N, CA, C and O of each residue as an XYZ file, in Angstrom:
452
protein
N     -22.980      5.315     16.218
C     -23.148      3.882     16.213
C     -23.059      3.326     14.788
O     -22.377      2.331     14.542
N     -23.756      3.979     13.860
C     -23.757      3.553     12.459
C     -23.223      4.671     11.576
O     -23.453      5.853     11.834
N     -22.519      4.282     10.546
C     -21.995      5.230      9.570
C     -22.920      5.180      8.346
O     -22.685      4.415      7.411
N     -23.965      6.001      8.367
C     -24.955      5.963      7.296
C     -24.381      6.399      5.955
O     -24.886      5.992      4.908
N     -23.342      7.214      5.967
C     -22.689      7.565      4.698
C     -22.091      6.310      4.064
O     -22.214      6.103      2.857
N     -21.439      5.467      4.882
C     -20.841      4.231      4.370
C     -21.935      3.276      3.914
O     -21.805      2.629      2.876
N     -23.002      3.188      4.681
C     -24.101      2.299      4.323
C     -24.701      2.723      2.984
O     -24.938      1.880      2.118
N     -24.946      4.008      2.808
C     -25.500      4.519      1.548
C     -24.535      4.290      0.391
O     -24.940      3.911     -0.708
N     -23.257      4.525      0.656
C     -22.226      4.317     -0.381
C     -22.199      2.858     -0.825
O     -22.160      2.576     -2.023
N     -22.219      1.935      0.125
C     -22.208      0.514     -0.210
C     -23.446      0.145     -1.021
O     -23.350     -0.587     -2.006
N     -24.593      0.642     -0.614
C     -25.833      0.346     -1.335
C     -25.764      0.848     -2.776
O     -26.214      0.166     -3.696
N     -25.205      2.031     -2.967
C     -25.064      2.568     -4.317
C     -24.050      1.771     -5.124
O     -24.249      1.546     -6.318
N     -22.967      1.341     -4.487
C     -21.912      0.587     -5.183
C     -22.410     -0.755     -5.697
O     -22.104     -1.144     -6.825
N     -23.174     -1.462     -4.877
C     -23.520     -2.836     -5.245
C     -24.956     -3.003     -5.730
O     -25.312     -4.065     -6.241
N     -25.771     -1.988     -5.582
C     -27.158     -2.064     -6.049
C     -28.105     -2.546     -4.967
O     -27.698     -3.171     -3.988
N     -29.358     -2.243     -5.166
C     -30.387     -2.510     -4.168
C     -30.519     -3.997     -3.867
O     -30.519     -4.395     -2.702
N     -30.630     -4.824     -4.908
C     -30.843     -6.256     -4.703
C     -29.641     -6.898     -4.012
O     -29.808     -7.668     -3.067
N     -28.449     -6.589     -4.473
C     -27.255     -7.169     -3.858
C     -27.051     -6.631     -2.448
O     -26.518     -7.339     -1.593
N     -27.462     -5.398     -2.189
C     -27.338     -4.832     -0.851
C     -28.142     -5.667      0.141
O     -27.654     -5.983      1.225
N     -29.361     -6.021     -0.224
C     -30.199     -6.839      0.666
C     -29.529     -8.178      0.949
O     -29.567     -8.664      2.079
N     -28.918     -8.773     -0.064
C     -28.212    -10.046      0.123
C     -27.000     -9.871      1.036
O     -26.745    -10.712      1.898
N     -26.259     -8.789      0.849
C     -25.088     -8.518      1.685
C     -25.511     -8.325      3.139
O     -24.861     -8.837      4.050
N     -26.583     -7.596      3.354
C     -27.083     -7.371      4.715
C     -27.478     -8.702      5.352
O     -27.099     -8.978      6.490
N     -28.232     -9.524      4.633
C     -28.663    -10.815      5.172
C     -27.460    -11.695      5.503
O     -27.431    -12.334      6.554
N     -26.480    -11.731      4.625
C     -25.274    -12.525      4.867
C     -24.492    -11.984      6.059
O     -24.007    -12.754      6.888
N     -24.369    -10.662      6.145
C     -23.678    -10.046      7.278
C     -24.353    -10.426      8.593
O     -23.681    -10.831      9.541
N     -25.663    -10.298      8.653
C     -26.383    -10.608      9.883
C     -26.230    -12.081     10.256
O     -26.041    -12.412     11.427
N     -26.312    -12.954      9.272
C     -26.168    -14.388      9.533
C     -24.763    -14.721     10.026
O     -24.604    -15.379     11.054
N     -23.746    -14.268      9.297
C     -22.371    -14.608      9.651
C     -21.930    -13.935     10.948
O     -21.151    -14.512     11.707
N     -22.411    -12.743     11.206
C     -22.067    -12.054     12.448
C     -22.703    -12.773     13.629
O     -22.064    -12.960     14.665
N     -23.951    -13.174     13.476
C     -24.605    -13.952     14.527
C     -23.872    -15.246     14.824
O     -23.730    -15.630     15.984
N     -23.402    -15.925     13.773
C     -22.644    -17.164     13.947
C     -21.317    -16.904     14.661
O     -20.932    -17.661     15.552
N     -20.622    -15.843     14.273
C     -19.345    -15.513     14.908
C     -19.547    -15.186     16.382
O     -18.754    -15.607     17.224
N     -20.599    -14.442     16.701
C     -20.877    -14.115     18.100
C     -21.245    -15.369     18.891
O     -20.901    -15.474     20.068
N     -21.933    -16.312     18.270
C     -22.246    -17.579     18.939
C     -20.972    -18.366     19.236
O     -20.831    -18.945     20.313
N     -20.048    -18.384     18.279
C     -18.767    -19.075     18.515
C     -18.009    -18.412     19.653
O     -17.433    -19.092     20.502
N     -18.009    -17.068     19.670
C     -17.315    -16.351     20.733
C     -17.944    -16.666     22.093
O     -17.234    -16.888     23.074
N     -19.256    -16.683     22.146
C     -19.949    -16.962     23.410
C     -19.686    -18.386     23.886
O     -19.653    -18.650     25.088
N     -19.501    -19.296     22.943
C     -19.254    -20.695     23.291
C     -17.802    -20.941     23.694
O     -17.458    -22.037     24.136
N     -16.950    -19.926     23.546
C     -15.552    -20.065     23.938
C     -14.728    -20.921     22.994
O     -13.743    -21.533     23.408
N     -15.115    -20.967     21.756
C     -14.350    -21.758     20.791
C     -13.000    -21.107     20.530
O     -12.853    -19.902     20.736
N     -12.018    -21.867     20.084
C     -10.646    -21.349     19.944
C     -10.408    -20.456     18.730
O      -9.262    -20.294     18.309
N     -11.441    -19.885     18.168
C     -11.296    -19.029     16.991
C     -11.440    -17.562     17.369
O     -11.833    -16.747     16.535
N     -11.131    -17.216     18.602
C     -11.351    -15.875     19.136
C     -10.771    -14.784     18.244
O     -11.507    -13.909     17.787
N      -9.476    -14.820     17.992
C      -8.831    -13.763     17.206
C      -9.399    -13.697     15.790
O      -9.645    -12.607     15.273
N      -9.608    -14.841     15.166
C     -10.146    -14.866     13.801
C     -11.571    -14.321     13.759
O     -11.930    -13.582     12.841
N     -12.378    -14.685     14.750
C     -13.760    -14.190     14.778
C     -13.803    -12.690     15.024
O     -14.602    -11.988     14.403
N     -12.964    -12.190     15.913
C     -12.920    -10.746     16.163
C     -12.438     -9.995     14.927
O     -12.947     -8.920     14.610
N     -11.460    -10.559     14.234
C     -10.957     -9.942     13.002
C     -12.067     -9.904     11.944
O     -12.252     -8.894     11.265
N     -12.794    -11.001     11.812
C     -13.915    -11.043     10.869
C     -14.952     -9.983     11.228
O     -15.401     -9.228     10.365
N     -15.331     -9.930     12.507
C     -16.336     -8.953     12.937
C     -15.896     -7.534     12.629
O     -16.692     -6.715     12.170
N     -14.630     -7.245     12.883
C     -14.104     -5.902     12.613
C     -14.264     -5.557     11.140
O     -14.805     -4.503     10.805
N     -13.804     -6.425     10.265
C     -13.862     -6.153      8.833
C     -15.276     -6.083      8.291
O     -15.602     -5.192      7.506
N     -16.117     -7.021      8.708
C     -17.501     -7.029      8.227
C     -18.246     -5.796      8.719
O     -19.010     -5.187      7.970
N     -18.026     -5.432      9.965
C     -18.705     -4.262     10.527
C     -18.250     -2.985      9.832
O     -19.067     -2.109      9.550
N     -16.967     -2.873      9.556
C     -16.465     -1.694      8.830
C     -17.083     -1.614      7.443
O     -17.478     -0.536      6.998
N     -17.168     -2.737      6.766
C     -17.703     -2.774      5.412
C     -19.154     -2.306      5.357
O     -19.559     -1.624      4.415
N     -19.933     -2.677      6.371
C     -21.354     -2.348      6.351
C     -21.696     -1.086      7.129
O     -22.863     -0.699      7.192
N     -20.705     -0.443      7.717
C     -20.960      0.824      8.398
C     -21.344      0.698      9.859
O     -21.870      1.651     10.435
N     -21.101     -0.441     10.471
C     -21.368     -0.631     11.894
C     -20.130     -0.150     12.660
O     -19.315     -0.956     13.108
N     -20.004      1.155     12.801
C     -18.784      1.785     13.312
C     -18.444      1.374     14.741
O     -17.299      1.019     15.020
N     -19.413      1.416     15.646
C     -19.126      1.058     17.041
C     -18.748     -0.411     17.166
O     -17.831     -0.751     17.913
N     -19.433     -1.275     16.454
C     -19.110     -2.700     16.493
C     -17.703     -2.938     15.957
O     -16.954     -3.735     16.523
N     -17.339     -2.264     14.885
C     -15.993     -2.408     14.322
C     -14.934     -1.965     15.328
O     -13.905     -2.622     15.485
N     -15.190     -0.851     16.003
C     -14.237     -0.344     16.995
C     -14.081     -1.334     18.148
O     -12.964     -1.632     18.571
N     -15.203     -1.840     18.651
C     -15.140     -2.786     19.763
C     -14.458     -4.089     19.362
O     -13.696     -4.655     20.146
N     -14.722     -4.567     18.158
C     -14.076     -5.796     17.677
C     -12.571     -5.581     17.530
O     -11.783     -6.469     17.856
N     -12.168     -4.408     17.041
C     -10.734     -4.106     16.905
C     -10.071     -4.056     18.280
O      -8.964     -4.564     18.455
N     -10.735     -3.452     19.243
C     -10.189     -3.407     20.600
C     -10.082     -4.813     21.186
O      -9.087     -5.152     21.826
N     -11.110     -5.623     20.964
C     -11.078     -7.006     21.441
C      -9.992     -7.815     20.770
O      -9.325     -8.626     21.412
N      -9.812     -7.595     19.478
C      -8.769     -8.300     18.744
C      -7.391     -7.927     19.291
O      -6.522     -8.785     19.445
N      -7.204     -6.652     19.579
C      -5.914     -6.206     20.144
C      -5.691     -6.830     21.521
O      -4.586     -7.283     21.819
N      -6.723     -6.858     22.363
C      -6.601     -7.476     23.689
C      -6.271     -8.955     23.571
O      -5.397     -9.465     24.272
N      -6.981     -9.640     22.675
C      -6.747    -11.073     22.493
C      -5.327    -11.328     22.001
O      -4.695    -12.308     22.394
N      -4.829    -10.445     21.140
C      -3.469    -10.584     20.629
C      -2.407    -10.399     21.705
O      -1.275    -10.862     21.567
N      -2.787     -9.720     22.769
C      -1.869     -9.498     23.891
C      -2.152    -10.454     25.042
O      -1.618    -10.285     26.138
N      -2.984    -11.451     24.800
C      -3.291    -12.438     25.824
C      -4.411    -12.027     26.759
O      -4.692    -12.726     27.733
N      -5.056    -10.905     26.479
C      -6.154    -10.435     27.319
C      -7.483    -11.017     26.893
O      -7.587    -11.734     25.898
N      -8.491    -10.687     27.672
C      -9.836    -11.176     27.385
C     -10.726    -10.020     26.935
O     -10.933     -9.068     27.687
N     -11.242    -10.096     25.738
C     -12.168     -9.051     25.278
C     -13.500     -9.150     26.013
O     -13.859    -10.211     26.524
N     -14.217     -8.053     26.060
C     -15.527     -7.996     26.712
C     -16.571     -8.472     25.708
O     -17.154     -7.678     24.970
N     -16.794     -9.782     25.696
C     -17.692    -10.369     24.700
C     -19.152    -10.012     24.947
O     -19.923     -9.903     23.994
N     -19.546     -9.829     26.190
C     -20.932     -9.452     26.484
C     -21.233     -8.061     25.923
O     -22.293     -7.839     25.337
N     -20.297     -7.127     26.104
C     -20.495     -5.777     25.557
C     -20.478     -5.797     24.034
O     -21.226     -5.058     23.392
N     -19.637     -6.631     23.460
C     -19.570     -6.760     22.010
C     -20.902     -7.271     21.464
O     -21.418     -6.737     20.482
N     -21.457     -8.301     22.095
C     -22.738     -8.853     21.656
C     -23.857     -7.823     21.834
O     -24.732     -7.708     20.976
N     -23.836     -7.082     22.930
C     -24.851     -6.047     23.154
C     -24.741     -4.946     22.113
O     -25.755     -4.444     21.629
N     -23.524     -4.570     21.768
C     -23.301     -3.550     20.738
C     -23.841     -4.037     19.393
O     -24.468     -3.275     18.657
N     -23.595     -5.302     19.080
C     -24.109     -5.855     17.831
C     -25.633     -5.779     17.801
O     -26.216     -5.322     16.818
N     -26.270     -6.225     18.872
C     -27.738     -6.225     18.897
C     -28.300     -4.809     18.761
O     -29.236     -4.592     17.992
N     -27.745     -3.854     19.490
C     -28.280     -2.495     19.399
C     -27.963     -1.871     18.038
O     -28.786     -1.134     17.496
N     -26.788     -2.155     17.481
C     -26.433     -1.650     16.150
C     -27.332     -2.271     15.091
O     -27.837     -1.581     14.204
N     -27.524     -3.578     15.193
C     -28.387     -4.295     14.250
C     -29.801     -3.721     14.275
O     -30.394     -3.460     13.228
N     -30.332     -3.528     15.478
C     -31.694     -3.011     15.600
C     -31.795     -1.589     15.041
O     -32.756     -1.263     14.344
N     -30.812     -0.749     15.345
C     -30.803      0.624     14.819
C     -30.675      0.612     13.296
O     -31.316      1.405     12.606
N     -29.845     -0.290     12.779
C     -29.675     -0.402     11.336
C     -30.988     -0.812     10.679
O     -31.409     -0.199      9.698
N     -31.631     -1.838     11.208
C     -32.875     -2.318     10.600
C     -33.967     -1.253     10.644
O     -34.718     -1.098      9.681
N     -34.062     -0.517     11.758
C     -35.039      0.580     11.834
C     -34.700      1.669     10.822
O     -35.572      2.143     10.094
N     -33.432      2.062     10.781
C     -33.011      3.121      9.865
C     -33.135      2.726      8.413
O     -33.567      3.521      7.578
N     -32.753      1.486      8.109
C     -32.842      1.003      6.729
C     -34.298      0.938      6.281
O     -34.611      1.248      5.131
N     -35.174      0.541      7.172
C     -36.601      0.506      6.835
C     -37.125      1.924      6.604
O     -37.880      2.164      5.662
N     -36.729      2.849      7.453
C     -37.185      4.237      7.320
C     -36.679      4.873      6.027
O     -37.365      5.697      5.423
N     -35.484      4.489      5.609
C     -34.896      5.046      4.392
C     -35.321      4.274      3.139
O     -34.994      4.680      2.024
N     -36.039      3.174      3.313
C     -36.452      2.358      2.176
C     -35.301      1.566      1.578
O     -35.330      1.240      0.392
N     -34.286      1.250      2.380
C     -33.106      0.537      1.886
C     -33.344     -0.957      1.715
O     -32.658     -1.611      0.929
N     -34.300     -1.490      2.436
C     -34.574     -2.926      2.369
C     -36.065     -3.126      2.120
O     -36.903     -2.528      2.795
N     -36.386     -3.968      1.149
C     -37.787     -4.234      0.848
C     -38.436     -5.008      1.983
O     -39.602     -4.783      2.307
N     -37.685     -5.918      2.583
C     -38.180     -6.711      3.706
C     -37.032     -6.870      4.694
O     -35.868     -6.939      4.301
N     -37.362     -6.927      5.951
C     -36.338     -7.090      6.981
C     -35.766     -8.505      6.890
O     -36.516     -9.480      6.852
N     -34.427     -8.613      6.853
C     -33.821     -9.941      6.821
C     -33.967    -10.622      8.171
O     -34.166     -9.966      9.194
N     -33.865    -11.945      8.163
C     -33.904    -12.707      9.418
C     -32.680    -12.326     10.242
O     -31.593    -12.129      9.699
N     -32.862    -12.224     11.540
C     -31.760    -11.844     12.422
C     -31.564    -12.872     13.512
O     -32.481    -13.600     13.893
N     -30.335    -12.906     14.003
C     -29.983    -13.780     15.128
C     -29.583    -12.918     16.274
O     -29.241    -13.428     17.341
């Protein structure tokens, strides 16, 4: 579900303080993108592309895979499984926050949507 090697690498690359900011921004922007997708706004392909890239960057491997699959379906005129995508985000987010807390990666849990 999560690529902890990538998460650790990113934290080392950008530093502890910036890592917390990146995590908070990721959670906020991902929540917003999922809200747009749920509302059926016409930014489907762009939002899925964003989710794929952001998830890959932060090590959310399953979410990145699902977003890429959804993006491919949308590009072919199909409908991505947005409910499964949102569920994957929530379970990945929760696992990340638990794991990050256990590893001491975040001083305080960021606000989540």
